[in-house]
N, CA, C and O atoms as a CHARMM CRD file, in Angstrom:
* protein
*
  232
    1    1 GLY  N     94.21300  15.87900 -74.93200 PROA 1      0.00000
    2    1 GLY  CA    95.08600  16.34400 -73.68800 PROA 1      0.00000
    3    1 GLY  C     96.07300  17.29200 -74.76000 PROA 1      0.00000
    4    1 GLY  O     96.03000  17.37700 -75.98800 PROA 1      0.00000
    5    2 PRO  N     97.02800  18.00300 -73.69200 PROA 2      0.00000
    6    2 PRO  CA    97.96500  18.93100 -74.18200 PROA 2      0.00000
    7    2 PRO  C     98.99500  18.27300 -75.27400 PROA 2      0.00000
    8    2 PRO  O     99.82700  19.00500 -75.81000 PROA 2      0.00000
    9    3 GLY  N     98.92800  16.90800 -75.58800 PROA 3      0.00000
   10    3 GLY  CA    99.99200  15.96500 -76.67100 PROA 3      0.00000
   11    3 GLY  C     99.11300  15.77500 -77.98400 PROA 3      0.00000
   12    3 GLY  O     99.55300  15.08900 -78.90700 PROA 3      0.00000
   13    4 ARG  N     98.16400  16.24200 -78.04300 PROA 4      0.00000
   14    4 ARG  CA    97.38900  15.88900 -79.73700 PROA 4      0.00000
   15    4 ARG  C     98.01400  16.61200 -80.25500 PROA 4      0.00000
   16    4 ARG  O     98.83700  17.42900 -79.84000 PROA 4      0.00000
   17    5 ASN  N     97.49000  16.23900 -81.69900 PROA 5      0.00000
   18    5 ASN  CA    98.26600  17.15200 -82.90900 PROA 5      0.00000
   19    5 ASN  C    100.14700  17.21700 -82.90900 PROA 5      0.00000
   20    5 ASN  O    100.67500  17.81100 -83.84900 PROA 5      0.00000
   21    6 ILE  N    100.87200  16.70400 -82.03000 PROA 6      0.00000
   22    6 ILE  CA   102.28000  16.95600 -82.19400 PROA 6      0.00000
   23    6 ILE  C    102.74800  15.05000 -82.87200 PROA 6      0.00000
   24    6 ILE  O    102.69700  13.89400 -82.45200 PROA 6      0.00000
   25    7 THR  N    103.10400  15.67400 -83.91300 PROA 7      0.00000
   26    7 THR  CA   103.98900  14.33100 -84.37700 PROA 7      0.00000
   27    7 THR  C    104.70400  13.72200 -83.78300 PROA 7      0.00000
   28    7 THR  O    104.83300  14.35000 -82.73200 PROA 7      0.00000
   29    8 PRO  N    105.45300  12.63900 -83.73100 PROA 8      0.00000
   30    8 PRO  CA   106.85500  11.89200 -83.54500 PROA 8      0.00000
   31    8 PRO  C    108.02200  13.00300 -84.19200 PROA 8      0.00000
   32    8 PRO  O    108.98300  13.50400 -83.60700 PROA 8      0.00000
   33    9 ASN  N    107.71100  13.13400 -85.17200 PROA 9      0.00000
   34    9 ASN  CA   108.86700  14.04400 -85.47400 PROA 9      0.00000
   35    9 ASN  C    109.16700  15.92800 -85.13800 PROA 9      0.00000
   36    9 ASN  O    110.17400  16.62600 -85.25800 PROA 9      0.00000
   37   10 MET  N    107.90200  16.19400 -84.73300 PROA 10     0.00000
   38   10 MET  CA   108.03500  17.16800 -83.86700 PROA 10     0.00000
   39   10 MET  C    108.44400  17.14700 -82.28300 PROA 10     0.00000
   40   10 MET  O    108.83600  18.19500 -81.76900 PROA 10     0.00000
   41   11 VAL  N    108.34000  15.80800 -81.42400 PROA 11     0.00000
   42   11 VAL  CA   108.53700  15.42700 -80.50100 PROA 11     0.00000
   43   11 VAL  C    110.10600  15.92000 -80.55700 PROA 11     0.00000
   44   11 VAL  O    110.64100  16.85200 -79.95500 PROA 11     0.00000
   45   12 GLU  N    110.72600  14.85100 -81.60600 PROA 12     0.00000
   46   12 GLU  CA   112.14100  14.77200 -82.21000 PROA 12     0.00000
   47   12 GLU  C    113.02800  15.39600 -82.01500 PROA 12     0.00000
   48   12 GLU  O    114.15500  15.26200 -81.54000 PROA 12     0.00000
   49   13 SER  N    112.20700  16.41400 -82.58800 PROA 13     0.00000
   50   13 SER  CA   113.16900  18.54900 -82.72000 PROA 13     0.00000
   51   13 SER  C    113.15200  18.53700 -81.63100 PROA 13     0.00000
   52   13 SER  O    114.00200  17.99100 -80.92800 PROA 13     0.00000
   53   14 VAL  N    111.82900  19.35400 -81.10400 PROA 14     0.00000
   54   14 VAL  CA   112.12100  19.59500 -79.68300 PROA 14     0.00000
   55   14 VAL  C    113.06600  18.92400 -78.82500 PROA 14     0.00000
   56   14 VAL  O    113.71000  19.63500 -78.05300 PROA 14     0.00000
   57   15 ILE  N    113.29000  17.49600 -78.82500 PROA 15     0.00000
   58   15 ILE  CA   114.14700  16.96700 -77.55500 PROA 15     0.00000
   59   15 ILE  C    115.91400  17.31900 -78.49300 PROA 15     0.00000
   60   15 ILE  O    116.90000  17.29500 -77.75700 PROA 15     0.00000
   61   16 LYS  N    116.15600  17.61800 -80.05000 PROA 16     0.00000
   62   16 LYS  CA   117.06800  18.15000 -80.32000 PROA 16     0.00000
   63   16 LYS  C    117.67100  19.29200 -79.97800 PROA 16     0.00000
   64   16 LYS  O    118.78000  19.46400 -79.47200 PROA 16     0.00000
   65   17 GLU  N    116.33500  20.53800 -80.49400 PROA 17     0.00000
   66   17 GLU  CA   116.46800  21.90800 -81.10200 PROA 17     0.00000
   67   17 GLU  C    116.18700  23.01700 -79.51400 PROA 17     0.00000
   68   17 GLU  O    116.47000  24.14100 -79.09900 PROA 17     0.00000
   69   18 GLY  N    115.42800  21.73400 -79.07400 PROA 18     0.00000
   70   18 GLY  CA   114.87800  22.52200 -77.88400 PROA 18     0.00000
   71   18 GLY  C    115.47700  23.11400 -76.49400 PROA 18     0.00000
   72   18 GLY  O    116.22900  22.23400 -76.07600 PROA 18     0.00000
   73   19 THR  N    115.48200  24.32600 -75.49600 PROA 19     0.00000
   74   19 THR  CA   116.20000  24.40800 -74.29500 PROA 19     0.00000
   75   19 THR  C    116.03700  23.51300 -73.40700 PROA 19     0.00000
   76   19 THR  O    115.06700  23.33200 -72.67100 PROA 19     0.00000
   77   20 PRO  N    117.22900  22.81800 -73.50100 PROA 20     0.00000
   78   20 PRO  CA   116.94600  22.21600 -72.22800 PROA 20     0.00000
   79   20 PRO  C    116.90500  22.71000 -70.23000 PROA 20     0.00000
   80   20 PRO  O    117.71300  23.43800 -69.65400 PROA 20     0.00000
   81   21 GLN  N    115.60200  21.94700 -69.58200 PROA 21     0.00000
   82   21 GLN  CA   115.66400  22.70800 -68.14900 PROA 21     0.00000
   83   21 GLN  C    115.90800  21.33000 -67.48300 PROA 21     0.00000
   84   21 GLN  O    115.30400  20.44100 -68.08300 PROA 21     0.00000
   85   22 ASN  N    116.48600  20.98000 -66.61400 PROA 22     0.00000
   86   22 ASN  CA   116.54700  19.82900 -65.32300 PROA 22     0.00000
   87   22 ASN  C    115.68200  19.55400 -64.32600 PROA 22     0.00000
   88   22 ASN  O    115.16200  20.64300 -64.08300 PROA 22     0.00000
   89   23 SER  N    115.28700  18.86100 -63.70700 PROA 23     0.00000
   90   23 SER  CA   114.35700  19.02100 -62.22900 PROA 23     0.00000
   91   23 SER  C    114.66900  17.90300 -61.81100 PROA 23     0.00000
   92   23 SER  O    115.24300  17.17100 -62.61800 PROA 23     0.00000
   93   24 VAL  N    114.44200  17.45000 -60.60400 PROA 24     0.00000
   94   24 VAL  CA   114.39400  16.32300 -60.01900 PROA 24     0.00000
   95   24 VAL  C    112.87100  15.93600 -59.09500 PROA 24     0.00000
   96   24 VAL  O    112.28600  16.47200 -58.15400 PROA 24     0.00000
   97   25 VAL  N    112.67100  14.89100 -59.82400 PROA 25     0.00000
   98   25 VAL  CA   111.40400  14.50300 -59.31000 PROA 25     0.00000
   99   25 VAL  C    110.96000  12.90200 -58.24300 PROA 25     0.00000
  100   25 VAL  O    111.09300  11.74700 -58.64800 PROA 25     0.00000
  101   26 ASN  N    110.62400  13.17000 -57.35900 PROA 26     0.00000
  102   26 ASN  CA   110.60900  11.93100 -56.48600 PROA 26     0.00000
  103   26 ASN  C    112.50200  10.99200 -56.56700 PROA 26     0.00000
  104   26 ASN  O    112.49700   9.76300 -56.62400 PROA 26     0.00000
  105   27 GLY  N    113.64900  11.62400 -56.55900 PROA 27     0.00000
  106   27 GLY  CA   114.69100  11.19000 -56.90400 PROA 27     0.00000
  107   27 GLY  C    115.31700  10.95900 -58.65400 PROA 27     0.00000
  108   27 GLY  O    116.25900  10.30900 -59.10500 PROA 27     0.00000
  109   28 VAL  N    114.54600  11.60800 -59.12400 PROA 28     0.00000
  110   28 VAL  CA   114.77200  11.09000 -60.39200 PROA 28     0.00000
  111   28 VAL  C    114.98400  12.25300 -61.36900 PROA 28     0.00000
  112   28 VAL  O    113.95300  12.91100 -61.51100 PROA 28     0.00000
  113   29 THR  N    115.92900  12.64900 -62.01200 PROA 29     0.00000
  114   29 THR  CA   116.81900  13.83900 -62.97900 PROA 29     0.00000
  115   29 THR  C    115.92000  13.57000 -64.00000 PROA 29     0.00000
  116   29 THR  O    116.24200  12.62800 -64.72500 PROA 29     0.00000
  117   30 ARG  N    114.21100  14.50700 -64.41800 PROA 30     0.00000
  118   30 ARG  CA   114.14500  14.72200 -65.57900 PROA 30     0.00000
  119   30 ARG  C    114.23900  15.92100 -66.31100 PROA 30     0.00000
  120   30 ARG  O    114.11800  17.00500 -65.74000 PROA 30     0.00000
  121   31 THR  N    114.44300  15.83000 -67.51500 PROA 31     0.00000
  122   31 THR  CA   114.95600  17.15100 -68.75300 PROA 31     0.00000
  123   31 THR  C    113.78100  17.74100 -69.71800 PROA 31     0.00000
  124   31 THR  O    113.51800  17.14300 -70.76200 PROA 31     0.00000
  125   32 THR  N    113.26400  18.61300 -69.44700 PROA 32     0.00000
  126   32 THR  CA   112.39400  19.22000 -70.07800 PROA 32     0.00000
  127   32 THR  C    113.02800  20.03400 -70.99100 PROA 32     0.00000
  128   32 THR  O    113.92400  20.81300 -70.66700 PROA 32     0.00000
  129   33 TYR  N    112.59100  19.89200 -72.17900 PROA 33     0.00000
  130   33 TYR  CA   113.42100  20.21100 -73.02300 PROA 33     0.00000
  131   33 TYR  C    111.86600  21.25200 -74.12900 PROA 33     0.00000
  132   33 TYR  O    110.96400  20.68200 -74.74300 PROA 33     0.00000
  133   34 TRP  N    112.08700  22.93600 -74.01700 PROA 34     0.00000
  134   34 TRP  CA   111.05800  23.57400 -74.95200 PROA 34     0.00000
  135   34 TRP  C    111.38200  23.95800 -75.96800 PROA 34     0.00000
  136   34 TRP  O    112.57600  24.25700 -75.98100 PROA 34     0.00000
  137   35 SER  N    110.78400  24.13300 -77.04100 PROA 35     0.00000
  138   35 SER  CA   110.87300  24.84100 -78.53700 PROA 35     0.00000
  139   35 SER  C    109.69500  25.55000 -78.40800 PROA 35     0.00000
  140   35 SER  O    108.63600  25.00000 -78.10800 PROA 35     0.00000
  141   36 GLY  N    109.78500  26.51300 -78.57500 PROA 36     0.00000
  142   36 GLY  CA   108.34000  27.19700 -78.85300 PROA 36     0.00000
  143   36 GLY  C    106.83600  27.13400 -77.58900 PROA 36     0.00000
  144   36 GLY  O    107.06600  27.77000 -76.56000 PROA 36     0.00000
  145   37 ASP  N    106.06800  26.75400 -77.62400 PROA 37     0.00000
  146   37 ASP  CA   105.18700  26.40100 -77.01300 PROA 37     0.00000
  147   37 ASP  C    105.03000  24.96700 -76.39600 PROA 37     0.00000
  148   37 ASP  O    104.45300  24.71600 -75.33800 PROA 37     0.00000
  149   38 VAL  N    105.56500  24.17900 -77.13200 PROA 38     0.00000
  150   38 VAL  CA   105.66000  22.81900 -77.02900 PROA 38     0.00000
  151   38 VAL  C    106.99000  22.19500 -75.96500 PROA 38     0.00000
  152   38 VAL  O    108.15200  22.13200 -76.36600 PROA 38     0.00000
  153   39 GLY  N    106.64800  21.85500 -74.86300 PROA 39     0.00000
  154   39 GLY  CA   107.41200  20.88200 -73.96800 PROA 39     0.00000
  155   39 GLY  C    107.78400  19.81800 -73.89500 PROA 39     0.00000
  156   39 GLY  O    107.01300  19.43400 -73.01500 PROA 39     0.00000
  157   40 VAL  N    108.58000  18.69100 -74.19700 PROA 40     0.00000
  158   40 VAL  CA   109.07300  17.09800 -73.48700 PROA 40     0.00000
  159   40 VAL  C    109.52600  17.03800 -72.88400 PROA 40     0.00000
  160   40 VAL  O    110.68800  17.42600 -73.01200 PROA 40     0.00000
  161   41 VAL  N    109.06500  16.47500 -71.56600 PROA 41     0.00000
  162   41 VAL  CA   109.59100  16.25800 -70.78400 PROA 41     0.00000
  163   41 VAL  C    110.45800  14.31600 -70.69100 PROA 41     0.00000
  164   41 VAL  O    109.80600  13.32200 -71.01100 PROA 41     0.00000
  165   42 THR  N    111.33800  14.27200 -70.40000 PROA 42     0.00000
  166   42 THR  CA   112.24200  12.60200 -70.55600 PROA 42     0.00000
  167   42 THR  C    113.33000  12.26600 -69.60300 PROA 42     0.00000
  168   42 THR  O    114.40200  12.86200 -69.50600 PROA 42     0.00000
  169   43 GLU  N    113.00100  11.42000 -69.03100 PROA 43     0.00000
  170   43 GLU  CA   114.25000  11.01400 -67.99400 PROA 43     0.00000
  171   43 GLU  C    114.79300   9.76100 -68.67600 PROA 43     0.00000
  172   43 GLU  O    114.28600   9.25400 -69.67600 PROA 43     0.00000
  173   44 ASN  N    116.26700   9.14800 -67.80600 PROA 44     0.00000
  174   44 ASN  CA   116.71400   8.18400 -68.23200 PROA 44     0.00000
  175   44 ASN  C    117.60800   8.86100 -69.73000 PROA 44     0.00000
  176   44 ASN  O    117.50300   8.43300 -70.88000 PROA 44     0.00000
  177   45 ASN  N    118.35500   9.86700 -69.31100 PROA 45     0.00000
  178   45 ASN  CA   119.25700  10.74700 -70.29900 PROA 45     0.00000
  179   45 ASN  C    118.22800  10.67200 -71.45900 PROA 45     0.00000
  180   45 ASN  O    118.26200   9.64700 -72.14100 PROA 45     0.00000
  181   46 SER  N    117.44400  11.49500 -71.72600 PROA 46     0.00000
  182   46 SER  CA   116.30400  11.48300 -72.70200 PROA 46     0.00000
  183   46 SER  C    116.07300  10.32700 -73.36300 PROA 46     0.00000
  184   46 SER  O    115.78000  10.55500 -74.53700 PROA 46     0.00000
  185   47 ASN  N    116.09200   8.78000 -72.98900 PROA 47     0.00000
  186   47 ASN  CA   115.59800   7.92400 -73.37700 PROA 47     0.00000
  187   47 ASN  C    113.96800   7.47800 -73.37600 PROA 47     0.00000
  188   47 ASN  O    113.47400   6.68700 -74.18000 PROA 47     0.00000
  189   48 ILE  N    113.03300   8.37100 -71.96400 PROA 48     0.00000
  190   48 ILE  CA   111.94500   8.42400 -72.00600 PROA 48     0.00000
  191   48 ILE  C    111.30500   9.43500 -71.62400 PROA 48     0.00000
  192   48 ILE  O    111.39000  10.24500 -70.70100 PROA 48     0.00000
  193   49 ILE  N    110.54600   9.22400 -72.62500 PROA 49     0.00000
  194   49 ILE  CA   109.26800  10.67100 -72.97600 PROA 49     0.00000
  195   49 ILE  C    108.30100  10.48200 -71.76300 PROA 49     0.00000
  196   49 ILE  O    107.48800   9.62300 -72.10500 PROA 49     0.00000
  197   50 VAL  N    108.09700  10.81400 -70.78300 PROA 50     0.00000
  198   50 VAL  CA   107.33200  11.26100 -69.82800 PROA 50     0.00000
  199   50 VAL  C    105.93000  11.95000 -70.06200 PROA 50     0.00000
  200   50 VAL  O    104.83100  11.52000 -69.71200 PROA 50     0.00000
  201   51 THR  N    106.14800  12.82400 -70.56400 PROA 51     0.00000
  202   51 THR  CA   104.83900  13.56900 -71.07800 PROA 51     0.00000
  203   51 THR  C    105.26600  14.87800 -72.43800 PROA 51     0.00000
  204   51 THR  O    106.40600  15.29700 -72.64100 PROA 51     0.00000
  205   52 ILE  N    104.43300  15.16100 -72.94600 PROA 52     0.00000
  206   52 ILE  CA   104.38200  16.54400 -73.68600 PROA 52     0.00000
  207   52 ILE  C    103.61500  17.59900 -73.12600 PROA 52     0.00000
  208   52 ILE  O    102.45100  17.31700 -72.84200 PROA 52     0.00000
  209   53 LEU  N    103.98200  18.65800 -72.92400 PROA 53     0.00000
  210   53 LEU  CA   103.23400  20.38600 -72.84400 PROA 53     0.00000
  211   53 LEU  C    103.42800  21.16000 -73.83200 PROA 53     0.00000
  212   53 LEU  O    104.31700  21.43000 -74.63900 PROA 53     0.00000
  213   54 ARG  N    102.03000  21.55300 -73.49100 PROA 54     0.00000
  214   54 ARG  CA   101.82600  22.78500 -74.48800 PROA 54     0.00000
  215   54 ARG  C    101.70000  24.59900 -73.48400 PROA 54     0.00000
  216   54 ARG  O    100.81200  24.75000 -72.64500 PROA 54     0.00000
  217   55 ARG  N    102.34700  25.32500 -73.68200 PROA 55     0.00000
  218   55 ARG  CA   102.36400  26.43400 -73.15800 PROA 55     0.00000
  219   55 ARG  C    100.62900  27.30000 -73.98800 PROA 55     0.00000
  220   55 ARG  O    100.42000  27.16900 -75.19400 PROA 55     0.00000
  221   56 SER  N     99.64900  28.08200 -73.08300 PROA 56     0.00000
  222   56 SER  CA    98.95900  28.74900 -73.76800 PROA 56     0.00000
  223   56 SER  C     98.89200  29.53000 -73.21700 PROA 56     0.00000
  224   56 SER  O     98.22900  29.78500 -72.21100 PROA 56     0.00000
  225   57 GLY  N     99.96800  30.36900 -74.10400 PROA 57     0.00000
  226   57 GLY  CA    99.79300  32.39300 -74.02800 PROA 57     0.00000
  227   57 GLY  C     99.09800  32.85200 -75.29800 PROA 57     0.00000
  228   57 GLY  O     99.22500  34.04300 -75.58200 PROA 57     0.00000
  229   58 GLN  N     98.25100  31.93800 -76.24800 PROA 58     0.00000
  230   58 GLN  CA    97.42700  32.48800 -77.06100 PROA 58     0.00000
  231   58 GLN  C     95.82100  33.22900 -76.54500 PROA 58     0.00000
  232   58 GLN  O     95.08000  33.74100 -77.38300 PROA 58     0.00000
C-alpha cells in the first residue's frame, strides 16, 4: 500500500510540521497533514491515525 516505507518518525514529523486540512467524514472531523508527497489522516484531535497517503506525481 501507499504507507509502505514510511517510518513512525516520518509520520510524527508530518503531523508536527505538515500543513493541516480539515474535513468531515460521516460526522467525524478528520485532519490531514501534508508534508511533501506524504499525507497523514487523523481523527480525535490527531490522536488516531486513520491512514497514510502518498501523492503520485513522479
